[in-house]
Rosetta silent file (secondary structure, phi, psi, omega in degrees, C-alpha in Angstrom):
SEQUENCE: XXXXXXXXXXXXXXXXXXXXXXXXXXXXXXXXXXXXXXXXXXXXXXXXXXXXXXXXXXXXXXXXXXXXXXXXXXXXXXXXXXXXXXXXXXXXXXXXXXXXXXXXXXXXXXXXXXXXXXXXXXXXXXXXXXXXXXXXXXXXXXXXXXXXXXXXXXXXXXXXXXXXXXXXXXXXXXXXXXXXXXXXXXXXXXXXXXXXXXXXXXXXXXXXXXXXXXXXXXXXXXXXXXXXXXXXXXXXXXXXXXXXXXXXXXXXXXXXXXXXXXXXXXXXXXXXXXXXXXXXXXXXXXXXXXXXXXXXXXXXXXXXXXXXXXXXXXXXXXXXXXXXXXXXXXXXXXXXXXXXXXXXXXXXXXXXX
SCORE:     score description
SCORE:     0.000 S_00000001
   1 L     0.000  142.545  179.179  -15.966    1.154   37.198 S_00000001
   2 L   -68.823  139.976  179.977  -15.101   -1.830   35.039 S_00000001
   3 L   -73.308  132.459  178.565  -11.908   -1.451   33.092 S_00000001
   4 L   -71.718  128.349  179.382  -12.437   -1.089   29.339 S_00000001
   5 L   -85.845  124.868  179.796  -10.849   -3.960   27.439 S_00000001
   6 L   -70.078  140.551  170.607   -8.833   -2.774   24.466 S_00000001
   7 L   -69.834  150.852 -178.335   -9.538   -4.304   21.095 S_00000001
   8 E  -119.008  132.869 -179.746   -6.600   -6.212   19.663 S_00000001
   9 E  -128.111  139.527  174.596   -5.537   -6.077   16.024 S_00000001
  10 E  -113.182  123.394 -179.736   -2.902   -8.034   14.120 S_00000001
  11 E  -112.499  115.915  171.893   -1.515   -6.372   10.983 S_00000001
  12 E   -81.076  140.812 -178.095    0.560   -8.444    8.591 S_00000001
  13 L    73.179   39.344 -176.374    3.042   -6.261    6.733 S_00000001
  14 L   -67.581  -17.329 -178.923    3.009   -3.535    9.366 S_00000001
  15 L   -85.429   -5.184  178.171    6.265   -2.091    8.009 S_00000001
  16 L   -82.620  177.747 -179.298    4.684   -1.230    4.643 S_00000001
  17 H   -55.651  -55.893 -176.978    2.933    1.992    3.670 S_00000001
  18 H   -67.803  -39.163 -179.889   -0.580    0.820    4.529 S_00000001
  19 H   -60.038  -42.411 -179.377    0.543   -1.146    7.565 S_00000001
  20 H   -66.401  -46.757  179.536    2.216    1.884    9.116 S_00000001
  21 H   -65.608  -39.629  179.196   -0.734    4.214    8.528 S_00000001
  22 H   -66.002  -40.624  178.326   -3.231    1.589    9.711 S_00000001
  23 H   -58.879  -45.433  178.754   -1.212    0.944   12.867 S_00000001
  24 H   -62.781  -43.156  179.892   -1.263    4.641   13.703 S_00000001
  25 H   -60.172  -46.698 -178.203   -4.996    4.850   12.984 S_00000001
  26 H   -68.804  -36.737  176.693   -5.812    1.861   15.208 S_00000001
  27 H   -61.724  -40.431  177.942   -3.564    3.089   18.017 S_00000001
  28 H   -67.725  -22.592  176.201   -5.441    6.390   17.957 S_00000001
  29 L   -84.344   -3.251  178.887   -8.664    4.351   18.202 S_00000001
  30 L    92.419   11.524  179.185   -7.370    2.762   21.396 S_00000001
  31 L   -74.981  155.417  163.714   -6.426   -0.628   19.959 S_00000001
  32 E   -93.294  120.316 -170.128   -3.582   -2.808   21.128 S_00000001
  33 E  -109.427  129.478  173.719   -1.683   -3.328   17.894 S_00000001
  34 E  -114.580  139.716 -177.953    0.464   -6.287   16.899 S_00000001
  35 E  -134.394  135.274  177.563    2.383   -6.201   13.637 S_00000001
  36 E   -96.407  149.317  175.538    4.176   -8.863   11.666 S_00000001
  37 E  -143.116  156.843  177.134    7.305   -8.274    9.649 S_00000001
  38 L   -88.180  126.496 -179.022    9.609  -10.426    7.594 S_00000001
  39 L   -70.267  120.909  179.866   12.958  -10.923    9.264 S_00000001
  40 L  -125.797  163.430  178.138   15.674   -9.552    6.978 S_00000001
  41 L   -66.250  -29.328  176.907   19.393   -8.925    7.332 S_00000001
  42 L  -113.975  112.018 -178.732   18.616   -5.203    7.018 S_00000001
  43 L   -59.085  145.625 -177.480   15.678   -4.050    9.222 S_00000001
  44 L  -126.555   59.725 -176.658   12.963   -2.100    7.403 S_00000001
  45 L  -102.376   14.328 -169.271   11.174   -0.221   10.181 S_00000001
  46 H   -62.073  -32.990 -177.161   11.644    3.278    8.793 S_00000001
  47 H   -67.579  -49.460 -179.625    7.939    3.942    8.172 S_00000001
  48 H   -70.650  -24.157  173.050    6.704    3.166   11.678 S_00000001
  49 H   -72.683  -40.043  179.974    9.731    5.031   13.046 S_00000001
  50 H   -61.720  -36.699  178.409    8.921    7.998   10.792 S_00000001
  51 L   -85.894    0.374  177.451    5.376    8.046   12.219 S_00000001
  52 L    60.188   43.373 -179.087    6.840    7.667   15.744 S_00000001
  53 L  -123.292    0.633 -173.440    4.801    4.535   16.470 S_00000001
  54 H   -58.659  -41.611 -176.280    7.421    1.766   16.603 S_00000001
  55 H   -70.191  -19.280 -177.307    7.525    1.574   20.403 S_00000001
  56 H   -93.470   -6.200 -178.732    3.727    1.257   20.637 S_00000001
  57 L  -104.392  131.640  174.897    3.456   -1.706   18.248 S_00000001
  58 E   -83.194  106.018 -174.358    4.172   -5.268   19.405 S_00000001
  59 E   -88.530  139.889 -176.071    6.325   -6.525   16.539 S_00000001
  60 E  -136.391  121.623  175.990    6.418  -10.191   15.581 S_00000001
  61 E   -71.915  127.253 -177.907    8.643  -11.837   12.931 S_00000001
  62 L  -141.959  137.344  172.796    6.446  -13.983   10.679 S_00000001
  63 L  -105.078  119.040 -176.576    7.000  -15.833    7.404 S_00000001
  64 L   -73.326   -6.655  173.891    3.776  -16.017    5.402 S_00000001
  65 L   -91.199   -0.529 -176.049    4.960  -19.163    3.632 S_00000001
  66 L  -118.773  106.688 -177.398    5.122  -20.924    7.016 S_00000001
  67 H   -61.689  -36.859  179.363    1.765  -21.882    8.551 S_00000001
  68 H   -61.814  -37.433  178.570    3.357  -22.602   11.933 S_00000001
  69 H   -65.400  -41.798  178.078    4.722  -19.056   12.015 S_00000001
  70 H   -65.449  -42.905  179.671    1.270  -17.623   11.271 S_00000001
  71 H   -59.469  -45.009  179.777   -0.328  -19.850   13.897 S_00000001
  72 H   -61.303  -40.773 -179.066    2.095  -18.684   16.555 S_00000001
  73 H   -64.759  -42.533 -177.765    1.403  -15.030   15.728 S_00000001
  74 H   -72.142  -39.915  177.569   -2.376  -15.431   15.965 S_00000001
  75 H   -65.272  -41.501 -177.363   -2.266  -17.489   19.154 S_00000001
  76 H   -70.397  -39.745 -175.134    0.161  -15.057   20.788 S_00000001
  77 H   -85.595  -22.642 -179.543   -1.637  -11.843   19.795 S_00000001
  78 L    47.244   58.023 -173.288   -5.211  -13.130   20.340 S_00000001
  79 L   -77.806  150.679  167.560   -6.593  -10.564   17.881 S_00000001
  80 L   -84.045  -29.455 -177.275  -10.171   -9.441   17.436 S_00000001
  81 E  -137.349  138.823  174.560   -9.248   -8.322   13.915 S_00000001
  82 E  -119.090  126.444  177.028   -6.613   -9.441   11.417 S_00000001
  83 E  -111.403  111.001 -178.429   -5.606   -7.127    8.574 S_00000001
  84 E   -91.428   94.235 -178.438   -3.649   -8.986    5.880 S_00000001
  85 L  -107.553  -10.189 -176.965   -1.613   -6.267    4.182 S_00000001
  86 L   -71.841  136.810  178.906    1.618   -8.208    3.613 S_00000001
  87 L  -172.820  162.717  163.619    2.406   -8.997   -0.016 S_00000001
  88 L   -85.816   98.264 -165.575    4.929   -8.742   -2.791 S_00000001
  89 L  -102.253    2.609  179.801    3.071   -5.670   -4.000 S_00000001
  90 L   -91.231  114.016 -174.476    5.250   -4.257   -6.775 S_00000001
  91 H   -57.181  -44.791 -178.617    3.644   -5.219  -10.095 S_00000001
  92 H   -58.570  -42.809 -178.962    6.888   -4.930  -12.062 S_00000001
  93 H   -67.661  -24.810 -178.275    8.767   -7.284   -9.735 S_00000001
  94 H   -66.510  -25.329  175.547    6.004   -9.897  -10.013 S_00000001
  95 H   -71.684  -28.716  179.399    7.042  -10.540  -13.630 S_00000001
  96 H   -85.312  -28.121 -177.985   10.547  -11.311  -12.373 S_00000001
  97 L  -130.983   63.081 -175.170    9.383  -13.384   -9.379 S_00000001
  98 H   -65.160  -37.823 -177.771    6.020  -14.920  -10.366 S_00000001
  99 H   -73.038  -43.357  177.129    6.256  -17.999   -8.113 S_00000001
 100 H   -62.111  -39.691  178.295    7.408  -16.056   -5.059 S_00000001
 101 H   -63.035  -42.971  179.335    4.634  -13.523   -5.661 S_00000001
 102 H   -62.061  -38.970 -177.367    2.032  -16.313   -5.871 S_00000001
 103 H   -68.281  -42.695 -175.390    3.270  -17.817   -2.618 S_00000001
 104 H   -86.834  -44.231 -175.687    3.248  -14.603   -0.585 S_00000001
 105 H   -85.499  -20.635 -178.245    0.439  -12.592   -2.200 S_00000001
 106 H  -110.281  -64.878 -173.146   -1.842  -15.538   -2.976 S_00000001
 107 H   -69.111  -19.344  177.444   -1.285  -18.717   -0.970 S_00000001
 108 H   -65.018  -27.691 -176.443   -0.638  -16.858    2.291 S_00000001
 109 H   -63.280  -52.206  177.032   -4.323  -15.900    2.398 S_00000001
 110 H   -66.044  -26.989  175.726   -5.738  -19.417    2.955 S_00000001
 111 H   -60.566  -46.218  179.715   -2.914  -20.113    5.398 S_00000001
 112 H   -67.075  -46.018 -178.172   -4.116  -17.219    7.561 S_00000001
 113 H   -63.470  -36.585  179.638   -7.803  -18.007    7.089 S_00000001
 114 H   -68.323  -37.133  175.974   -7.301  -21.662    7.953 S_00000001
 115 H   -64.962  -43.917  177.552   -5.538  -20.715   11.185 S_00000001
 116 H   -59.529  -44.647 -179.009   -8.402  -18.352   12.025 S_00000001
 117 H   -59.564  -38.770 -175.576  -10.937  -21.098   11.268 S_00000001
 118 H   -87.167  -33.715 -175.923   -9.200  -23.545   13.576 S_00000001
 119 H   -87.058  -50.416 -178.577   -8.038  -21.223   16.368 S_00000001
 120 L  -160.477   93.417 -177.023  -10.879  -18.687   16.634 S_00000001
 121 L   -68.500   -2.716  176.851  -13.441  -18.330   13.824 S_00000001
 122 L   -84.929   -9.844  176.964  -14.832  -15.196   15.483 S_00000001
 123 L   -63.952  133.578  175.982  -11.767  -13.210   14.427 S_00000001
 124 E   -86.278  141.286 -172.556  -12.639  -10.659   11.741 S_00000001
 125 E  -126.447  129.004  175.348  -10.416  -10.754    8.656 S_00000001
 126 E  -110.933  125.455  175.482   -9.534   -8.036    6.152 S_00000001
 127 E  -106.733  125.489  178.716   -7.912   -9.015    2.851 S_00000001
 128 E   -78.590   95.320  173.471   -6.055   -6.338    0.919 S_00000001
 129 E   -89.297 -174.981 -169.256   -7.313   -6.814   -2.619 S_00000001
 130 E  -150.890  153.555  176.140   -6.382   -4.489   -5.459 S_00000001
 131 H   -67.162  -17.012  178.314   -7.682   -2.689   -8.531 S_00000001
 132 H   -63.239  -16.227  176.127   -5.116   -4.703  -10.523 S_00000001
 133 H   -57.730  -34.367 -175.342   -7.682   -7.527  -10.417 S_00000001
 134 L   -75.366  -30.309  177.565   -9.603   -5.714  -13.154 S_00000001
 135 L    55.907 -144.026  178.166   -6.648   -5.445  -15.533 S_00000001
 136 L   -86.882   82.094 -168.167   -7.429   -4.376  -19.092 S_00000001
 137 L   -86.707  -26.111 -179.029  -11.161   -4.577  -18.575 S_00000001
 138 L    82.234    8.410  178.296  -12.460   -2.230  -21.276 S_00000001
 139 L  -109.615  151.960 -178.050  -14.756   -0.368  -18.863 S_00000001
 140 L   -89.108  -22.242 -179.083  -14.525    3.295  -17.905 S_00000001
 141 L  -141.277  125.272 -172.171  -15.774    2.930  -14.311 S_00000001
 142 E  -108.563  137.217  178.220  -15.191   -0.131  -12.129 S_00000001
 143 L  -134.775 -172.730 -171.187  -17.272   -1.377   -9.231 S_00000001
 144 L   -61.772  -25.676 -177.792  -17.632   -4.522   -7.119 S_00000001
 145 L  -102.785    6.561  176.998  -19.371   -6.552   -9.842 S_00000001
 146 L   -67.792  146.651 -178.068  -17.100   -5.575  -12.743 S_00000001
 147 L   -69.724  146.129  176.943  -15.334   -8.559  -14.380 S_00000001
 148 L   -88.803  143.828  178.355  -11.750   -9.369  -13.431 S_00000001
 149 L  -150.336   70.879 -173.347   -9.058   -9.580  -16.108 S_00000001
 150 L   -59.261  141.442 -176.079   -5.647   -9.780  -14.368 S_00000001
 151 L  -125.015   21.181  178.218   -2.659   -8.616  -16.416 S_00000001
 152 L  -158.222  157.874  174.559    0.288   -9.494  -14.140 S_00000001
 153 H   -57.703  -34.347  177.068    1.483  -12.312  -11.863 S_00000001
 154 H   -61.798  -47.521  179.926    0.744   -9.987   -8.939 S_00000001
 155 H   -65.061  -37.724  178.863   -2.880   -9.556  -10.026 S_00000001
 156 H   -63.750  -40.945  177.708   -3.236  -13.310  -10.625 S_00000001
 157 H   -65.553  -41.470 -178.872   -2.011  -14.030   -7.094 S_00000001
 158 H   -68.379  -31.093  179.780   -4.337  -11.416   -5.639 S_00000001
 159 H   -68.205  -33.042  173.760   -7.344  -12.793   -7.499 S_00000001
 160 H   -65.321  -44.287  177.951   -6.795  -16.121   -5.744 S_00000001
 161 H   -60.659  -37.895  178.995   -6.647  -14.303   -2.398 S_00000001
 162 H   -62.046  -51.247 -174.693   -9.858  -12.483   -3.250 S_00000001
 163 H   -70.901  -36.358  179.742  -11.845  -15.620   -4.067 S_00000001
 164 H   -67.843  -30.707  175.386  -10.510  -17.712   -1.191 S_00000001
 165 H   -64.331  -44.241  177.661  -11.567  -14.927    1.172 S_00000001
 166 H   -65.007  -38.271  179.616  -15.095  -15.092   -0.190 S_00000001
 167 H   -63.633  -42.786  178.822  -15.094  -18.878    0.035 S_00000001
 168 H   -68.861  -32.160  176.252  -14.155  -18.821    3.726 S_00000001
 169 H   -67.322  -48.277 -175.403  -16.809  -16.171    4.357 S_00000001
 170 H   -80.716  -31.233 -176.688  -19.564  -18.075    2.593 S_00000001
 171 H   -87.045  -32.144 -175.362  -18.415  -21.604    3.454 S_00000001
 172 H  -119.313   -2.186  177.968  -17.387  -21.194    7.095 S_00000001
 173 L    73.754   18.895  177.716  -19.217  -18.054    8.201 S_00000001
 174 L   -76.102  140.277  176.485  -16.021  -16.132    8.959 S_00000001
 175 L   -75.486   88.041 -175.272  -16.336  -12.353    8.993 S_00000001
 176 E  -125.743  131.183 -176.492  -13.995  -11.897    6.025 S_00000001
 177 E  -128.428  154.223  172.015  -13.946   -8.917    3.668 S_00000001
 178 E  -110.840  123.646  171.229  -12.075   -7.818    0.553 S_00000001
 179 E   -96.969  106.539 -179.101  -11.013   -4.211    0.257 S_00000001
 180 E   -88.093   82.241 -174.368  -10.552   -3.626   -3.484 S_00000001
 181 E   -85.902  129.243  172.951   -8.368   -0.566   -3.102 S_00000001
 182 L   -79.003  174.393 -173.356   -7.356    1.419   -6.132 S_00000001
 183 L   -50.890  126.970  177.954   -3.906    3.042   -6.261 S_00000001
 184 E  -133.897  130.158 -169.360   -3.207    4.883   -3.042 S_00000001
 185 E  -123.032  171.849  178.401   -0.032    6.833   -2.477 S_00000001
 186 L  -177.761  173.851  173.396    1.751    8.854    0.205 S_00000001
 187 L   -64.544  -11.097  178.091    5.192   10.026    1.299 S_00000001
 188 L   -93.730    1.950  177.925    5.588    6.503    2.750 S_00000001
 189 L   -64.780  147.418  179.087    5.296    4.848   -0.663 S_00000001
 190 L   -70.371  152.231 -177.309    8.386    2.867   -1.721 S_00000001
 191 L   -68.760  -14.901  178.467   10.827    4.436   -4.160 S_00000001
 192 L   -78.280  -15.041  178.910   10.265    1.621   -6.668 S_00000001
 193 L   -83.904  143.370 -169.842    6.681    2.807   -7.274 S_00000001
 194 H   -60.576  -38.514 -177.943    6.250    5.333  -10.076 S_00000001
 195 H   -62.544  -46.572 -179.292    4.499    8.021   -7.999 S_00000001
 196 H   -73.003  -33.078  174.329    7.220    8.157   -5.360 S_00000001
 197 H   -58.688  -42.502  179.732    9.925    7.827   -7.999 S_00000001
 198 H   -64.694  -54.104 -174.385    8.467   10.943   -9.600 S_00000001
 199 H   -66.327  -36.302  178.657    8.128   13.031   -6.439 S_00000001
 200 H   -67.013  -42.861 -179.565   11.517   11.996   -5.080 S_00000001
 201 H   -70.254  -38.467  176.574   13.292   12.772   -8.375 S_00000001
 202 H   -59.663  -41.734  178.401   11.466   16.090   -8.774 S_00000001
 203 H   -61.501  -42.667  179.723   12.679   17.055   -5.296 S_00000001
 204 H   -66.479  -39.630  177.840   16.261   16.161   -6.236 S_00000001
 205 H   -63.441  -40.302 -177.016   16.037   18.122   -9.510 S_00000001
 206 H   -61.766  -30.111 -178.950   14.661   21.135   -7.641 S_00000001
 207 L  -107.276   12.511  172.393   17.758   21.343   -5.405 S_00000001
 208 L    83.459   18.956 -179.815   20.272   20.471   -8.141 S_00000001
 209 L   -96.742  -13.077 -179.022   21.060   16.845   -7.261 S_00000001
 210 L  -142.079  154.471 -176.261   19.530   15.293  -10.368 S_00000001
 211 L  -115.269  -19.185 -178.275   19.149   16.353  -13.999 S_00000001
 212 L  -149.634  162.463  179.570   16.517   14.051  -15.489 S_00000001
 213 E  -124.389  100.843  178.833   13.588   11.784  -14.699 S_00000001
 214 E   -80.804  131.958 -178.661   13.539    8.539  -16.755 S_00000001
 215 E  -140.087  162.111  178.137   10.072    6.961  -17.087 S_00000001
 216 L   -95.296 -106.412 -174.940    8.302    4.281  -19.101 S_00000001
 217 L   -80.799  110.621 -179.583    4.632    4.519  -20.048 S_00000001
 218 L   -86.657  -13.749 -174.834    3.367    8.077  -19.542 S_00000001
 219 L   -91.066  -11.980  179.231   -0.104    7.402  -20.911 S_00000001
 220 L   -59.689  136.231 -177.460   -1.222    4.840  -18.311 S_00000001
 221 E  -115.308  137.621 -178.423   -4.120    6.222  -16.271 S_00000001
 222 E  -136.334  157.725  173.998   -4.876    5.455  -12.627 S_00000001
 223 L   -95.963  100.099 -173.638   -7.314    6.381   -9.891 S_00000001
 224 L  -100.574  126.949  175.860   -4.918    7.784   -7.280 S_00000001
 225 E  -125.202 -176.186 -176.114   -5.914    8.391   -3.672 S_00000001
 226 E  -101.403  125.348 -175.463   -4.203    9.088   -0.344 S_00000001
 227 H   -56.796  -35.604  179.639   -3.170    6.062    1.713 S_00000001
 228 H   -62.217  -36.082  175.756   -4.103    7.744    4.999 S_00000001
 229 H   -67.616  -39.991 -170.441   -7.696    8.047    3.773 S_00000001
 230 H   -73.320  -32.682 -179.681   -7.792    4.470    2.526 S_00000001
 231 H   -66.295  -27.713  176.514   -6.684    2.699    5.717 S_00000001
 232 H   -62.306  -36.814 -179.863   -9.722    4.156    7.475 S_00000001
 233 H   -64.397  -33.367  178.600  -11.930    2.266    5.020 S_00000001
 234 H   -59.672  -48.328  179.720  -10.268   -1.013    6.061 S_00000001
 235 H   -63.873  -41.707 -178.887  -11.313   -0.477    9.656 S_00000001
 236 H   -62.116  -35.608  178.480  -14.806    0.631    8.645 S_00000001
 237 H   -61.960  -38.725 -178.437  -15.343   -2.594    6.704 S_00000001
 238 H   -81.208   -9.606  176.544  -14.678   -4.665    9.816 S_00000001
 239 H   -95.130   -9.653 -178.326  -17.021   -2.528   11.937 S_00000001
 240 L   -67.905  160.102 -175.257  -19.957   -2.999    9.552 S_00000001
 241 L   -67.903  -25.947  178.819  -22.851   -5.238   10.597 S_00000001
 242 L  -143.146  151.193 -178.526  -22.071   -7.847    7.935 S_00000001
 243 L   -75.825  143.619 -179.995  -19.016   -8.789    5.877 S_00000001
 244 L  -160.306 -179.926  179.224  -18.866   -7.724    2.242 S_00000001
 245 E  -114.044  142.068 -173.171  -16.459   -6.547   -0.464 S_00000001
 246 E  -138.353  137.939  168.025  -15.886   -2.888   -1.317 S_00000001
 247 E   -83.089  133.187  176.250  -14.186   -0.789   -3.968 S_00000001
 248 E  -121.792  116.884 -172.407  -12.220    2.089   -2.445 S_00000001
 249 L  -157.462 -167.837  178.442  -11.297    4.805   -4.933 S_00000001
 250 L  -119.202   -7.111 -174.746  -11.788    8.485   -5.829 S_00000001
 251 L    68.146   11.439  177.309  -13.891    8.156   -9.028 S_00000001
 252 L  -116.484  158.406 -179.170  -11.192   10.220  -10.767 S_00000001
 253 L  -139.259  131.995 -179.473   -8.581    9.150  -13.292 S_00000001
 254 E  -138.834  145.836 -179.262   -5.242   10.777  -14.152 S_00000001
 255 E   -82.583  164.628  174.882   -2.352    9.748  -16.385 S_00000001
 256 H   -59.959  -38.263  178.802    1.264    9.323  -15.343 S_00000001
 257 H   -61.496  -40.683  176.771    1.998   12.374  -17.483 S_00000001
 258 H   -62.498  -40.579  179.009   -0.518   14.423  -15.468 S_00000001
 259 H   -61.976  -44.113  179.231    1.127   13.254  -12.251 S_00000001
 260 H   -61.453  -49.275 -178.404    4.530   14.308  -13.614 S_00000001
 261 H   -59.878  -43.099 -179.697    3.289   17.697  -14.769 S_00000001
 262 H   -66.478  -37.815  179.903    1.614   18.403  -11.443 S_00000001
 263 H   -64.717  -42.832  179.235    4.712   17.353   -9.490 S_00000001
 264 H   -69.636  -30.323  176.846    6.966   19.712  -11.448 S_00000001
 265 H   -63.595  -32.838  179.642    4.438   22.520  -11.017 S_00000001
 266 H   -59.802  -34.998 -179.155    4.833   22.215   -7.246 S_00000001
 267 L  -103.581    8.692  174.253    8.504   23.244   -7.581 S_00000001
 268 L    72.961   34.225 -179.260    7.901   25.693  -10.437 S_00000001
 269 L  -122.384  155.639  177.603    9.623   23.748  -13.235 S_00000001
 270 L   -87.744  115.569 -173.247    8.652   22.698  -16.775 S_00000001
 271 H   -62.069  -30.394 -176.217    8.450   18.891  -16.796 S_00000001
 272 H   -64.486  -21.082  179.624    9.275   18.582  -20.501 S_00000001
 273 H   -77.637  -14.276 -170.626   12.842   19.753  -19.844 S_00000001
 274 L  -123.364  -23.260 -175.211   13.589   16.859  -17.513 S_00000001
 275 E   -81.759  132.293  179.653   11.502   13.785  -18.391 S_00000001
 276 E  -126.396  125.860  177.903   13.159   11.115  -20.532 S_00000001
 277 E   -76.500  133.402 -175.712   11.296    8.078  -21.865 S_00000001
 278 L  -133.867  118.820 -177.300   13.155    4.843  -21.140 S_00000001
 279 H   -64.631  -19.229  179.866   12.057    1.450  -22.545 S_00000001
 280 H   -61.835  -23.673 -176.066   13.643   -0.326  -19.572 S_00000001
 281 H   -97.350    8.696  175.653   10.663    0.723  -17.463 S_00000001
 282 L   -84.700  140.799  179.731    8.012   -0.703  -19.784 S_00000001
 283 L   -92.737  156.753  175.963    6.222   -3.855  -18.564 S_00000001
 284 L   -55.522  -40.092  173.632    5.452   -6.942  -20.719 S_00000001
 285 L  -134.047  130.642  179.893    1.757   -6.109  -20.226 S_00000001
 286 L  -122.310  136.307  177.001    0.587   -2.770  -18.894 S_00000001
 287 L   -76.585  127.384 -173.184   -2.884   -1.888  -17.657 S_00000001
 288 L   -76.766  -43.603 -172.324   -4.063    1.128  -19.614 S_00000001
 289 E  -150.739  134.698  174.056   -6.725    2.598  -17.333 S_00000001
 290 L  -137.272  120.920  178.483   -8.149    2.015  -13.842 S_00000001
 291 L  -141.019  126.745 -172.037  -10.927    4.153  -12.371 S_00000001
 292 E  -106.298  154.039  177.130  -13.052    3.079   -9.429 S_00000001
 293 L  -110.471  107.412 -175.783  -16.602    3.700   -8.233 S_00000001
 294 L   -94.327   17.763 -173.503  -16.663    3.976   -4.422 S_00000001
 295 H   -62.016  -34.034  178.503  -20.421    4.594   -4.162 S_00000001
 296 H   -65.852  -43.818  178.136  -21.087    1.316   -2.319 S_00000001
 297 H   -64.102  -36.778  178.784  -18.487    2.151    0.347 S_00000001
 298 H   -67.159  -43.356 -176.499  -19.946    5.630    0.657 S_00000001
 299 H   -72.237  -44.580 -173.655  -23.516    4.360    0.990 S_00000001
 300 H   -90.121  -31.920 -176.549  -22.920    1.412    3.324 S_00000001
 301 H  -106.094  -21.721 -174.619  -19.864    2.515    5.308 S_00000001
 302 L    80.948   19.907 -179.252  -20.024    6.295    5.106 S_00000001
 303 L   -94.687  143.801  170.164  -16.514    6.417    3.623 S_00000001
 304 L  -156.346  153.065 -179.151  -15.283    8.906    1.053 S_00000001
 305 L   -69.483  143.736  178.309  -11.860   10.265    0.061 S_00000001
 306 L  -102.683  -37.059 -178.840  -10.745   13.504    1.676 S_00000001
 307 L  -100.307  126.954 -179.768   -7.539   14.230   -0.270 S_00000001
 308 L  -100.004  179.619 -167.458   -7.811   14.635   -4.032 S_00000001
 309 H   -53.802  -56.594 -175.323   -5.243   14.325   -6.811 S_00000001
 310 H   -62.204  -39.315  179.109   -3.533   17.729   -6.824 S_00000001
 311 H   -67.965  -37.980  177.853   -3.272   17.873   -3.052 S_00000001
 312 H   -60.122  -48.274 -179.913   -1.878   14.328   -2.948 S_00000001
 313 H   -61.370  -42.989  179.154    0.874   15.189   -5.428 S_00000001
 314 H   -60.987  -45.533  179.427    1.688   18.372   -3.506 S_00000001
 315 H   -56.917  -45.162 -176.637    1.906   16.484   -0.191 S_00000001
 316 H   -69.928  -44.445 -179.739    4.313   13.942   -1.664 S_00000001
 317 H   -64.396  -46.287 -177.912    6.577   16.414   -3.483 S_00000001
 318 H   -63.601  -36.182  179.166    6.812   18.772   -0.513 S_00000001
 319 H   -71.041  -40.655  176.986    7.649   15.928    1.872 S_00000001
 320 H   -65.757  -39.602  177.139   10.375   14.538   -0.398 S_00000001
 321 H   -61.921  -42.807  179.580   11.775   18.035   -0.858 S_00000001
 322 H   -62.217  -39.404  179.751   11.750   18.539    2.906 S_00000001
 323 H   -63.081  -47.605 -179.598   13.631   15.268    3.438 S_00000001
 324 H   -64.688  -37.970  178.662   16.415   16.163    1.037 S_00000001
 325 H   -67.680  -37.930  176.726   16.739   19.641    2.540 S_00000001
 326 H   -63.490  -40.836 -179.893   16.872   18.199    6.063 S_00000001
 327 H   -65.332  -38.980  177.631   19.607   15.834    4.968 S_00000001
 328 H   -60.431  -29.465  179.153   21.596   18.697    3.472 S_00000001
 329 L   -82.995   -2.105  177.613   21.463   20.355    6.882 S_00000001
 330 L    93.104    8.773  179.137   22.968   17.271    8.474 S_00000001
 331 L   -75.220  145.739  174.950   19.811   15.883   10.107 S_00000001
 332 L  -115.021  128.710 -177.260   19.467   12.143   10.609 S_00000001
 333 L  -156.360  162.129  179.595   15.956   10.689   10.498 S_00000001
 334 L   -63.427  129.117 -173.143   14.118    7.516    9.352 S_00000001
 335 L  -163.036  138.187 -177.194   14.094    7.489    5.547 S_00000001
 336 H   -77.407  -18.213  179.867   14.009    4.837    2.824 S_00000001
 337 H   -58.716  -25.829  179.875   16.603    6.569    0.621 S_00000001
 338 H   -66.313  -16.365 -176.867   19.226    5.111    2.944 S_00000001
 339 H   -94.074   -1.601 -176.172   18.372    1.630    1.644 S_00000001
 340 L  -115.811  121.368 -177.494   19.099    2.352   -2.037 S_00000001
 341 H   -53.659  -44.663 -179.132   22.734    2.453   -3.303 S_00000001
 342 H   -63.645  -37.889  178.657   22.045    5.104   -5.983 S_00000001
 343 H   -69.128  -35.910 -179.533   20.312    7.313   -3.465 S_00000001
 344 H   -61.800  -36.977  177.264   23.170    6.906   -0.994 S_00000001
 345 H   -62.092  -40.639  178.714   25.599    8.360   -3.545 S_00000001
 346 H   -70.917  -34.469  177.622   23.375   11.408   -3.862 S_00000001
 347 H   -62.121  -37.553  177.829   22.975   11.655   -0.089 S_00000001
 348 H   -64.918  -42.241  177.435   26.745   11.929    0.215 S_00000001
 349 H   -64.779  -38.570 -177.834   26.754   14.722   -2.374 S_00000001
 350 H   -63.710  -34.718 -179.865   23.872   16.476   -0.614 S_00000001
 351 H   -67.123  -25.558 -177.043   25.826   16.589    2.624 S_00000001
 352 H   -85.607  -16.074 -174.607   28.659   18.416    0.864 S_00000001
 353 L   -83.141    0.000    0.000   26.448   21.118   -0.644 S_00000001
């Protein structure tokens, strides 16, 4: 019998939340997975180590501001599919680093697409777009044809990536798609994001390591889904018969306050006793409401979310609680808290308790 040839996938930003989950998903599908990461003085492989997939991924250092670096990665990996997930993805930081955000989250997209066009235009390309494209849109339900109104440097950079992806699809015939993913969270989310900040702090409060949870805008509403569900949609887009753009969401909307209340309910505490409003966490411009309509993805791809809001919050709180309890018992395991000075002080205290 002829040997089955494995499909090959290249994931930029494989060390991020989506990159790690997508790598695991593709490995389970039988792919040979290559992943790019940015070389730093402090390695950031904790997510793929946490999922126990680091040894199965061929890791490649790549700088997305360097076309030669991208070219080398694509030539070396010879991918059938490229998933561009790498970005400066924290909206708050984009106000502090607007030019860097534009370079990595925006201009990197044509760099990759141009290499694909010249090296192998048959490579399928997935661009990680975002619900932040819509900004303060004034609509209650957003779909693929809703108008864009970016409200941050991050969203402005991503809107360029979105349109250049469409241009390469329509102008050069490349199989290129935009996944317009609404907020998707998990225990692998970074601690700088509000959802993980909430669940991590709730876990610390529950075991007596923290006394309050400072937050900014509690009224902002988002369509929150589970990252593990959402990475499947990325793959499904590239398996479809023709390239297109898709909204991936849950059709539900919940405020930050609802997320907080639900998180404290998981550990049996009253959130009002611990939450403190802090103006330091307010953004110059904040998007008030984002809610997505995933009906096109459901109809054309057969995708739909499996984990809903309350279960998502429970999963995240319980996992953060489990991590802190494991650390108190003296266990050592891959964890992002080790990378944050404030968390390290608490980790030292936790070991003594």
